[in-house]
VEXKOL-882452 format. One record per residue (C-alpha): x, y, z; residue in three letters. Coordinates in steps of 0.001 Angstrom, whole numbers, padded with zeros to 6 digits, always signed. Layout:
<pts>
XYZALA
...
</pts>
This chain:
<pts>
+116281+101984+112332MET
+114160+104387+111043THR
+111008+105529+112938VAL
+108499+103953+110618ASP
+110576+100394+111305GLU
+110165+101110+115115ARG
+106872+101952+114503THR
+105677+098469+112456ASP
+108057+096983+115447ALA
+105618+098580+117897GLY
+102400+097877+115835ARG
+102862+094264+115448SER
+103650+093794+118864ARG
+100517+095712+119739ASP
+098129+093732+117296SER
+099303+090533+119669HIS
+098291+092279+123014LEU
+095231+093591+121653ALA
+093762+090122+120172MET
+092881+089219+123917MET
+090183+091915+124210GLY
+089134+092480+120525ARG
+088038+090187+117625ALA
+090579+088561+115231PRO
+091869+090573+111748GLU
+093526+088149+110347ASN
+093098+084126+109896ARG
+096332+083471+112334LEU
+094332+085549+114855GLN
+091086+083527+113694GLN
+092928+079952+114676TRP
+095031+081282+117554SER
+091798+082153+119190LYS
+090541+079062+117897LEU
+092809+076871+119720CYS
+092195+079114+123373TRP
+088509+078700+123128ALA
+088750+075066+122502LEU
+090853+074898+125874VAL
+088084+077202+127497TYR
+085246+074713+126385LEU
+086441+071959+128251LEU
+084786+073457+131364TYR
+081363+072346+129264LEU
+082100+068554+129846GLY
+079834+069085+133391SER
+077299+069373+131103ALA
+078095+067001+128238VAL
+078689+064616+131018GLY
+074845+065208+132398ASP
+073470+064653+129026LEU
+075277+061338+128320THR
+074813+060402+132304SER
+070838+058688+131451GLY
+068701+060357+133522ARG
+067340+062524+130894HIS
+064713+061643+128666SER
+064923+061293+124674ALA
+063801+064186+124355VAL
+065194+066407+127352ALA
+068713+064884+125429VAL
+068178+065654+122814ALA
+066814+069248+123181LEU
+069877+069475+125374GLY
+072438+068680+122486TRP
+071105+071159+120520ALA
+071077+073858+122849GLY
+074615+072691+123713LEU
+075399+073206+120205VAL
+074167+076558+119625LEU
+074914+077889+122822PHE
+078832+076784+121715VAL
+078086+077939+117863GLY
+076829+082128+118886TRP
+079635+082365+121365TYR
+082509+081596+118813LEU
+081011+083095+116321TYR
+080711+085921+118948LEU
+084569+085696+119498LEU
+086278+085257+116398LEU
+084209+087116+114043ASN
+085378+090374+112469ARG
+084105+093386+113771ARG
+084396+097070+113232PRO
+086335+098531+115493ARG
+084538+100445+117778ARG
+084151+100819+121500ASP
+079773+099729+121761THR
+078909+097142+120487PRO
+076394+096331+116980ALA
+073342+095682+117911TRP
+073943+091872+116635TRP
+076129+091722+119738GLN
+074331+092404+122299LEU
+071639+090114+121398ALA
+073881+087414+120797ILE
+074798+087832+124816VAL
+071350+088184+125257CYS
+071022+084724+123454GLY
+073520+083192+125444LEU
+072081+084076+128240TYR
+068645+083330+127775ALA
+069916+080210+126007LEU
+072406+079017+129615ALA
+068720+080516+132218LEU
+066240+077824+130403ALA
+068819+075383+129954LEU
+069894+075529+134059SER
+066010+075701+134981LEU
+064995+072720+132719THR
+068524+070668+133143LEU
+069818+071384+136115GLY
+072470+072562+137950SER
+075509+070912+135539PRO
+074756+073549+133181TRP
+075255+076441+135604LEU
+078738+077175+133936VAL
+077434+078672+131013MET
+076666+081589+133002PHE
+080692+081856+132970THR
+080656+082133+129384TYR
+078566+085041+129457VAL
+080155+087091+132105THR
+083051+086615+129865VAL
+081170+087808+126164SER
+079910+090546+128387VAL
+083658+091888+130317GLY
+084881+092109+126763VAL
+082506+093786+124705LEU
+080182+095639+126705LEU
+081935+099221+128075PRO
+082812+100105+131497ILE
+079633+101428+132512ARG
+077502+098999+131260HIS
+080029+095949+132688VAL
+080067+097184+136489LEU
+076418+096141+136575TRP
+076109+093230+134076ALA
+078627+090343+135298VAL
+077528+090871+139178PRO
+073887+090574+137323PHE
+075390+087431+135623CYS
+077435+085900+138521ALA
+074312+086343+141105VAL
+071702+084222+138528THR
+074448+081615+139035ILE
+073491+081817+142975LEU
+069547+082211+142384ALA
+069116+079464+139900VAL
+071293+076921+142330GLY
+068931+078027+145386ALA
+066007+077244+142803LEU
+067633+074149+141687LEU
+068786+072458+144820GLY
+072320+072253+144608ALA
+074981+071849+146571ARG
+075866+075537+148463GLN
+079926+074901+147853TRP
+079345+073847+143749ASP
+076941+076952+143719VAL
+079993+079000+144839TYR
+082685+077032+143242GLY
+080869+078688+140177LEU
+079935+081975+140744PHE
+083901+083338+141695PHE
+085299+081931+138444PRO
+082353+083697+136429ALA
+082490+086779+138835LEU
+086111+087182+138851LEU
+086464+086140+135533GLY
+083777+088599+133938GLY
+086264+091567+135974ALA
+089605+089835+134772ALA
+088262+090445+130914MET
+086660+093600+131712MET
+090341+094377+132128GLY
+091486+092779+129088VAL
+089298+094827+126830GLY
+090087+097952+128367GLN
+093692+096583+127846MET
+092728+096249+124254GLY
+091280+099822+123482ARG
+093518+102030+125399MET
+096614+100217+122622VAL
+094530+100859+120640ARG
+094170+104471+121372GLU
+097963+105292+121852LEU
+098846+103476+118716ARG
+096616+105623+116785GLU
+097585+108971+118869ALA
+101522+107478+118539ARG
+100644+107478+114258GLU
+098860+110377+114254THR
+102086+112275+116528VAL
+104346+110667+113593ALA
+102026+111869+110604ARG
+102480+115097+112356LEU
+106124+115421+112982ALA
+106316+114379+109498ALA
+104082+117484+107953ALA
+106001+119497+110543GLU
+109254+118508+109218GLU
+107749+119155+105746ARG
+106733+122335+106255LEU
+109888+123465+108510ARG
+111638+122160+105151LEU
+109986+124288+102245ALA
+110122+126801+104651ARG
+114161+127110+105206ASP
+114582+126457+101647LEU
+111750+129409+100999HIS
+114273+131739+103406ASP
+117834+130433+101558LEU
+116834+130746+097963LEU
+114414+133778+097815GLY
+116516+135821+098145HIS
+119450+134114+096035SER
+116960+133848+093103LEU
+115470+137315+093399SER
+118864+138195+093332LEU
+120105+135656+090139ILE
+116931+137451+088306THR
+117299+140358+088601LEU
+121238+140639+087678LYS
+120389+138254+085001SER
+117373+140920+083483GLU
+120413+144265+084095LEU
+123224+141562+082503ALA
+120379+140994+079790GLY
+120170+144972+079043ARG
+123895+145819+079497MET
+125192+143344+077516LEU
+125182+145240+073636PRO
+126507+148029+074783GLU
+128527+147459+077423LYS
+130416+144379+077345PRO
+132621+144366+081064GLN
+129748+145739+083095ASP
+127360+142592+081814ALA
+130549+140212+082730ALA
+130723+142080+085994ARG
+126958+141426+086824GLN
+127871+137649+085058VAL
+129874+137072+088285ALA
+128302+137950+090698ASP
+125281+136014+089742ILE
+128019+133154+089775GLU
+128888+133931+093045LYS
+125776+134453+094221VAL
+124564+130723+092715SER
+127426+129028+094052ARG
+126812+130739+097708GLN
+123216+129451+097445ALA
+124405+125899+096838LEU
+126201+125864+100079VAL
+123837+126527+101901ASP
+121354+124189+100178VAL
+123733+121269+101136ARG
+124359+122399+104682GLU
+120905+122971+104789ALA
+120249+119360+103531VAL
+122722+118114+105131SER
+121965+119111+108581GLY
+118122+117191+108094TYR
+119842+113782+107368ARG
+122623+113964+109970ARG
+121046+111671+112848PRO
+121325+112889+116755THR
+122756+110415+119471VAL
+119460+111253+121746GLY
+117280+109829+118305VAL
+119481+106923+118225GLU
+119734+106377+121214LEU
+115810+106060+121759ALA
+116037+103815+118457GLY
+118896+101400+119829ALA
+116386+100946+123262ARG
+113494+099940+121717THR
+115418+097835+118744ALA
+117489+096006+121833LEU
+114578+094837+123759ARG
+112958+093430+120816THR
+115192+091601+120277ALA
+115754+090353+124342GLY
+118639+091831+124986VAL
+119299+093394+128322GLU
+120287+097374+127579ALA
+122613+099632+130022GLU
+122289+102956+129322VAL
+125621+105226+131349SER
+123133+108498+132707PRO
+125455+110588+130578THR
+124025+109811+127762LEU
+120243+110754+128620ASP
+120920+113818+129131LEU
+121128+116092+125831PRO
+125205+116165+124679LEU
+124985+119770+123900GLU
+124796+120644+127100GLN
+127539+118343+128949GLN
+129602+119413+126336TYR
+129843+122681+125009PRO
+132945+121359+122282GLY
+131428+119166+120673LEU
+129890+120073+116846GLY
+127383+118183+114877ALA
+129533+116920+113030GLU
+131011+115085+115739GLU
+127283+113720+116901GLN
+126587+112854+114253GLY
+129850+110404+113686ALA
+128325+109666+116948LEU
+125015+108571+115887ALA
+126371+106747+112568TRP
+128197+104951+115237ALA
+125631+104267+117918LEU
+123281+102920+115202ARG
+126393+100086+113771GLU
+127197+098648+116889ALA
+124027+098347+118020VAL
+122353+096556+114851THR
+126009+094351+114855ASN
+124891+093615+118516VAL
+121585+092198+117344ILE
+122196+090524+113929ARG
+125479+088922+114576HIS
+126603+088329+118913SER
+123830+086558+119944GLY
+124315+088118+123574ALA
+121906+089062+126009LYS
+123410+091961+127612HIS
+124628+095234+126354CYS
+126192+098217+127673SER
+126181+101965+126592LEU
+128429+104540+127950THR
+129913+107728+127167LEU
+132653+109710+128851ASP
+135572+112020+128107GLU
+139204+110903+127567VAL
+142770+112328+127066TRP
+144516+110386+124148GLU
+147776+109957+123881ALA
+147735+112581+121254ASP
+146947+115054+124394GLU
+143918+115214+122541GLY
+140537+115348+123842ARG
+137761+113139+122852TYR
+134584+112221+123355LEU
+134642+107841+123908ARG
+131357+106104+122608LEU
+131904+102346+123614GLU
+129123+099785+122624VAL
+130254+096187+124773ALA
+127888+092777+124804ASP
+128488+089534+126004ASP
+128133+087842+123268GLY
+129775+085186+120887ARG
+132789+088162+120781GLY
+135261+089035+117790PRO
+136651+085620+115761GLY
+140778+085032+115545ARG
+140166+085795+111601SER
+137871+089176+112561HIS
+137666+091085+109691HIS
+135621+094326+109975PRO
+132895+094736+107553GLY
+131384+097199+104898ASN
+129284+098245+107607GLY
+132696+099122+110163LEU
+134835+100453+107456GLY
+131988+103157+106569GLY
+131812+104081+109847LEU
+135431+104513+110540GLU
+135915+106537+107319GLU
+132949+108736+108863ARG
+134710+108768+112192LEU
+138398+109380+110561MET
+136439+112413+108406VAL
+135151+114149+112121SER
+139045+113927+113353GLY
+138171+110399+114715GLY
+138165+107284+114744ARG
+137057+103667+116021LEU
+138555+100380+118022ARG
+137516+097508+118149THR
+137767+094344+120116GLY
+136796+091795+123144THR
+134932+093246+125742SER
+135480+092498+129977LYS
+132799+090151+129374ARG
+134070+088122+126564GLY
+131511+089491+124030GLY
+132388+092434+121156PHE
+133517+096084+121968SER
+133309+099055+119830LEU
+135098+102423+121019SER
+133901+104962+118974ALA
+136065+108282+119624TYR
+135700+112067+118286VAL
+137412+115549+118932PRO
+136438+117795+121888LEU
+137082+121348+120828ARG
+137312+123991+122885THR
+133934+126368+122561VAL
+135211+128918+120794ARG
+136546+125908+117971GLN
+133135+124534+118090ALA
+131405+128078+116889ARG
+133658+129108+114997HIS
+133903+125634+112964GLN
+129780+125937+113704THR
+130061+129481+111602ARG
+132208+128544+108870GLY
+130006+125344+107486THR
+126703+126993+107114THR
+128595+129054+103907GLY
+127812+132194+105507TYR
+130821+135109+105861PRO
+132415+135200+108662GLN
+132095+138058+111339ALA
</pts>
């Protein structure tokens, strides 16, 4: 899993979390919010029942229906409208909220206590739209209005308190949901900024390293080429030596560039472990990671070379991919330990085991496992697959652990520079 894929997956999850406190950004979210809103609007049944009870005049019923339709229309428009992303509401949002409050107040005072339920929708709208510093007084103000109007209308105390507490708690809850949405959005934007800065820093470092590697070599090649050109007519032997030096320098530069590029492309266990955890969590697989994987491998195993760690990282990526795509497992364990094999060699073993379907009787390694086995063999390791202790699939990757002196010697030998 690449960084971009993990970022896209995180963005998808964050959008579902943030849409609870924000306006929908696409048509699917609009339909989802509309379905939930229709469920919430069932609480207006008391107002509809009051209009159909027959205790109001025809004019009052007509005005009541008009006010109710206008209230629901404003509320749905406020809920489903695509608004710009910002922490402070727009002027038209504040106007709609004030209109909802005025309608709820007017209909409650003229038609009776069954219409006090409309203040619950006002507190919910206030809790979502306004910043926290305004919500702290606006939600209690709307809730207290229920008590005041209920006392003025002589409504039953139990009915009034039955609306006051849900309105107060609903507004406070939506304040928390709105704040969560803002925090998720800020974290997502910060993560994208960090990813862009990291990519820019990586490109800058690659450019700097390539300049350091090639600057001297290309300058030397240019000088020797000019010198060989001047020597060619009169001193062909000296010119030939200069051309031979140019060939040596160019070959060394090519080795340096290849090593630098392969170093940038080589994965590490730490990076792959972070991606594996995210991928398993997204797939609903519980991951049990041994403590040794959370610590830097260079400190725990000084004899582990960069090539061997890269092979382990590829093995971890391939194993987790197989768990997610093919195993159907609910639990996966990732362990890393040091073992001695029959050839009296010291190896570092990475084992990924799950409790899924396991290998079948006619199990044959696919292209992924075949390529992984070849990669491990190049680094002096081996691959073993089979049935795990829980009946699922088990993949074990072995890479050799050399002595510290051997590892340092190998590292110097692969850089392409002359050894001391």
